[in-house]
C-alpha positions as CSV (number, residue, x, y, z in Angstrom):
1,M,184.2,69.6,34.9
2,A,183.8,73.0,34.5
3,D,183.1,73.1,31.3
4,A,179.9,70.7,31.9
5,V,179.0,72.8,34.3
6,L,179.1,76.0,32.1
7,E,176.8,74.4,29.3
8,A,174.9,73.2,32.0
9,R,174.1,76.9,33.0
10,R,173.9,78.1,29.5
11,Q,170.2,75.5,29.4
12,G,169.4,77.4,32.4
13,A,170.7,75.1,35.2
14,E,171.8,76.4,38.1
15,V,175.0,75.1,39.7
16,L,177.8,75.9,41.2
17,V,181.4,74.8,41.2
18,G,184.6,74.6,43.5
19,G,186.5,72.6,45.3
20,G,190.4,72.4,46.7
21,D,189.7,71.3,50.2
22,S,191.3,74.1,52.2
23,N,192.4,77.7,51.1
24,S,195.9,77.0,50.6
25,N,195.3,73.9,48.3
26,A,193.1,76.7,46.4
27,W,195.7,78.9,45.9
28,D,198.6,76.3,45.0
29,K,196.3,74.5,42.2
30,L,194.3,77.4,40.7
31,F,196.1,80.3,40.9
32,A,199.8,79.8,41.3
33,D,200.5,81.6,38.5
34,G,199.2,84.4,39.7
35,K,196.5,85.0,37.5
36,M,192.3,85.1,38.1
37,T,192.0,82.6,35.6
38,F,189.8,79.9,37.4
39,L,188.1,82.6,39.5
40,P,185.2,82.8,37.5
41,I,184.5,79.1,37.8
42,F,185.8,79.1,41.6
43,D,182.3,79.5,43.3
44,F,183.2,77.9,46.5
45,C,186.4,76.5,48.6
46,S,185.4,74.2,50.3
47,I,187.3,73.7,53.7
48,H,189.1,70.7,55.9
49,Y,189.5,70.9,59.2
50,Q,190.7,74.6,59.2
51,G,188.6,75.7,62.2
52,I,187.4,78.9,63.3
53,E,190.3,80.0,60.4
54,S,187.7,80.9,57.7
55,P,189.3,82.4,54.5
56,V,187.1,84.9,54.4
57,L,189.2,88.0,53.9
58,Y,190.9,87.3,50.3
59,P,189.8,90.8,48.2
60,E,190.1,88.8,44.9
61,W,187.6,86.5,46.4
62,V,185.4,88.9,48.2
63,H,184.4,90.9,45.4
64,R,184.8,88.8,42.7
65,K,182.3,89.7,39.5
66,S,180.0,87.0,39.0
67,P,175.8,86.4,39.1
68,N,177.0,83.9,41.5
69,G,178.4,86.8,43.5
70,R,181.5,86.6,45.7
71,V,183.6,82.9,46.4
72,R,181.6,80.9,49.3
73,I,183.4,79.3,52.3
74,W,182.1,75.7,52.5
75,D,183.4,73.3,55.7
76,T,182.8,69.8,53.5
77,E,184.7,67.8,56.2
78,S,185.4,69.3,59.3
79,W,184.2,66.3,61.9
80,V,185.1,68.0,65.2
81,G,181.5,68.3,66.8
82,N,180.9,64.5,66.8
83,T,179.4,64.1,70.3
84,D,176.1,65.3,71.3
85,D,177.1,68.4,73.1
86,R,179.7,69.5,70.9
87,I,177.8,70.2,66.9
88,G,175.5,72.9,67.9
89,L,178.2,75.1,69.1
90,V,180.7,73.7,66.1
91,V,178.3,74.9,63.8
92,A,177.2,78.0,65.0
93,A,181.0,79.1,66.0
94,S,181.9,78.2,62.0
95,R,179.5,80.3,60.8
96,S,180.6,82.7,62.9
97,A,183.8,82.9,61.6
98,G,182.6,83.4,58.0
99,Y,181.1,79.7,56.7
100,D,178.9,79.9,54.7
101,R,178.1,76.2,55.4
102,S,179.3,74.6,57.8
103,M,179.7,70.0,58.4
104,G,180.9,69.5,62.0
105,I,179.8,66.3,62.2
106,F,180.3,62.7,60.4
107,A,177.2,61.5,59.5
108,G,178.0,57.6,60.4
109,Y,177.8,59.0,64.1
110,M,174.2,60.0,63.5
111,Y,172.8,56.9,62.1
112,T,173.2,53.4,60.8
113,V,171.4,51.2,58.7
114,S,170.9,47.6,59.0
115,S,171.1,45.6,56.0
116,A,171.2,42.3,54.6
117,G,174.8,42.7,53.0
118,G,176.6,45.0,51.6
119,H,176.5,48.8,51.1
120,P,173.1,50.3,53.1
121,I,172.1,52.2,50.6
122,D,172.0,51.6,46.9
123,N,173.5,53.1,43.5
124,I,171.0,56.0,43.1
125,G,171.0,57.2,46.9
126,K,167.9,54.9,48.2
127,M,168.8,53.0,51.7
128,K,168.1,49.8,51.6
129,G,167.7,48.4,55.1
130,L,166.6,50.4,58.1
131,P,168.1,53.1,60.0
132,D,168.7,53.0,63.2
133,A,169.4,57.0,64.3
134,W,171.6,57.8,67.4
135,S,171.5,60.3,70.2
136,P,174.0,62.7,68.0
137,A,170.6,63.1,65.3
138,A,168.8,64.9,68.6
139,A,171.6,67.4,68.8
140,V,171.5,67.6,64.8
141,G,167.9,68.4,64.6
142,A,168.8,70.6,67.5
143,V,170.8,73.1,65.6
144,Q,169.4,72.6,62.3
145,H,165.7,73.5,63.4
146,L,167.3,76.6,66.0
147,V,169.9,78.0,63.4
148,G,169.7,76.7,60.7
149,E,170.1,78.5,57.4
150,R,169.2,81.7,59.5
151,A,171.8,84.4,58.3
152,F,175.0,85.2,60.7
153,N,174.2,89.2,62.2
154,R,177.4,89.7,64.2
155,L,179.2,88.4,68.2
156,L,177.3,90.1,70.7
157,F,180.4,90.8,72.9
158,K,183.8,91.6,71.4
159,G,185.2,89.4,74.2
160,L,183.5,86.8,76.2
161,P,181.1,85.1,76.7
162,R,180.7,84.3,72.9
163,V,177.3,85.2,72.1
164,M,176.4,84.9,68.2
165,L,173.6,86.7,67.1
166,F,171.6,85.2,63.9
167,D,169.2,87.0,61.8
168,G,165.5,85.7,61.6
169,Y,164.0,83.7,58.2
170,D,162.1,86.0,56.4
171,N,163.8,89.3,57.9
172,D,161.7,88.7,61.1
173,P,163.3,90.2,63.9
174,D,161.3,87.7,66.2
175,D,162.4,84.7,64.6
176,G,166.4,84.6,65.6
177,T,168.1,82.7,67.8
178,A,171.1,83.5,69.7
179,V,174.0,81.2,70.7
180,V,176.0,81.6,74.1
181,C,178.7,80.0,75.1
182,G,181.6,80.7,77.5
183,D,184.6,78.4,75.6
184,I,185.0,77.4,72.8
185,G,188.5,76.2,72.9
186,E,187.1,72.2,73.8
187,G,185.5,72.2,69.8
188,F,188.4,73.8,67.8
189,G,191.4,73.9,70.2
190,R,192.6,75.7,72.8
191,D,195.7,77.5,71.0
192,H,193.4,78.6,68.2
193,T,191.3,80.9,69.7
194,L,191.2,84.2,71.2
195,F,191.3,84.7,75.1
196,R,193.0,81.4,75.3
197,S,194.3,81.9,78.6
198,V,190.9,83.0,79.9
199,R,189.9,80.0,82.2
200,L,186.0,80.2,83.5
201,S,185.2,78.1,86.4
202,D,181.2,77.9,87.4
203,A,180.5,80.8,84.9
204,T,176.5,81.5,84.6
205,L,175.2,84.5,82.5
206,T,171.3,85.7,83.5
207,I,168.9,87.7,82.1
208,P,165.1,88.8,84.1
209,A,163.0,86.0,82.7
210,D,160.2,86.9,80.3
211,P,157.5,85.0,79.5
212,H,158.4,85.2,76.0
213,F,162.4,84.0,76.3
214,R,163.2,80.8,76.2
215,L,166.5,79.0,76.7
216,Y,167.1,75.6,75.0
217,D,169.9,72.8,75.4
218,F,171.7,71.1,73.1
219,Y,169.1,69.0,72.5
220,G,167.0,71.6,71.4
221,N,165.0,70.6,75.4
222,P,163.9,73.8,77.4
223,V,165.7,74.9,80.4
224,P,163.1,76.9,82.4
225,P,163.8,80.1,84.2
226,A,164.3,79.4,88.4
227,D,164.1,82.5,90.7
228,G,162.6,84.9,88.0
229,R,166.1,84.4,85.8
230,I,167.2,82.6,82.5
231,T,170.4,81.5,83.9
232,V,172.6,80.2,81.0
233,P,176.3,78.2,82.2
234,L,179.1,79.5,80.5
235,N,180.6,76.7,79.5
236,S,182.2,74.7,76.4
237,Q,178.5,73.7,75.7
238,G,176.1,76.0,73.1
239,Y,172.8,77.4,74.3
240,Y,169.9,78.6,72.3
241,L,168.2,81.5,73.5
242,R,164.6,82.4,71.5
243,T,161.7,83.8,72.1
244,D,158.2,82.3,71.6
245,G,158.3,84.3,67.8
246,T,155.1,86.0,68.7
247,K,155.2,89.6,67.2
248,G,157.4,91.9,68.7
249,S,158.8,89.3,71.3
250,S,162.5,89.2,70.7
251,D,164.6,91.9,72.3
252,L,167.0,90.0,70.2
253,S,166.3,92.8,67.3
254,S,167.2,95.4,69.3
255,W,170.6,93.4,70.1
256,K,171.4,93.5,66.5
257,R,170.7,97.5,66.1
258,S,172.2,98.8,69.3
259,K,174.4,97.8,72.0
260,Q,172.3,98.6,74.7
261,P,171.4,97.5,77.0
262,V,173.0,93.7,75.9
263,S,176.5,94.6,76.0
264,R,176.5,97.0,79.1
265,A,176.7,93.2,81.2
266,S,178.8,93.1,84.0
267,S,181.6,90.7,82.9
268,R,183.8,89.0,85.2
269,W,186.4,86.3,84.7
270,R,190.0,84.9,85.6
271,S,192.8,84.5,83.2
272,S,196.7,83.3,84.4
273,Q,197.4,87.2,84.6
274,K,194.3,89.0,86.3
275,T,190.9,88.8,87.4
276,C,189.1,91.0,85.8
277,F,185.5,93.2,86.5
278,L,183.2,95.6,84.2
279,P,180.0,96.7,86.3
280,S,177.0,97.9,84.9
281,P,173.8,99.1,86.3
282,R,171.4,96.7,83.8
283,A,170.7,92.9,83.3
284,P,171.9,90.1,81.5
285,H,175.1,89.9,84.1
286,C,178.0,87.4,83.7
287,S,179.4,86.1,86.8
288,C,181.8,83.3,87.8
289,N,183.8,81.9,91.1
């Protein structure tokens, strides 16, 4: 297969080659002899069910010298977001863990195809019947529209809540998205996450309402402000925070450039050991009961 890809490249095709289905498989099958013979044709490592334990720190992969750059990390089969309220969080959190692509959901949970019999898709990939979409498809549409292929920038806080910042397309600072979540353990297994002893109860993140700011739930439905505040529930669901896209409207760009004012937010959480409170003079404010 690799020889065929290399031949296609010589003829002008842009094709990547990779696989492995886990980083341990890739090392065992391709690099067990301690040599990097296969590295020039190892453009991506495919991952199945490794959660947020993304293999992004191997120096040989990160510093690979190739026209296609470093070894990319593609989640090609991690169907842990198979419910409406999980898929957006799973995709965003996986991207924040270093994945270049994130699967998150099984296609069969998004739609079915009514057909007269046999396989609903023919041998050239064309549907032979009428597709019926299920509700998870709306949640997939939301994360594709609001996050999509936007580049992950960074985690806003070095703690909770988990606020994942994504840059706007074409370096547009007013097109960025923040995905906010209080607990990713529901989607990835609590024992595989930081702060696993922390339990949030009725927690929220609030910021002053601004006519340019928009909050969306996991379906992409707008969540209107109340009492002059935008309130984000800090639960196991992912919420999207954006602006209306008008020029100069987005404080998300300042979040990427500076820790002020957002990362000075008050944070309070309860763990099995103690309750912590970090005071702050400015919004947003994180609180829980």
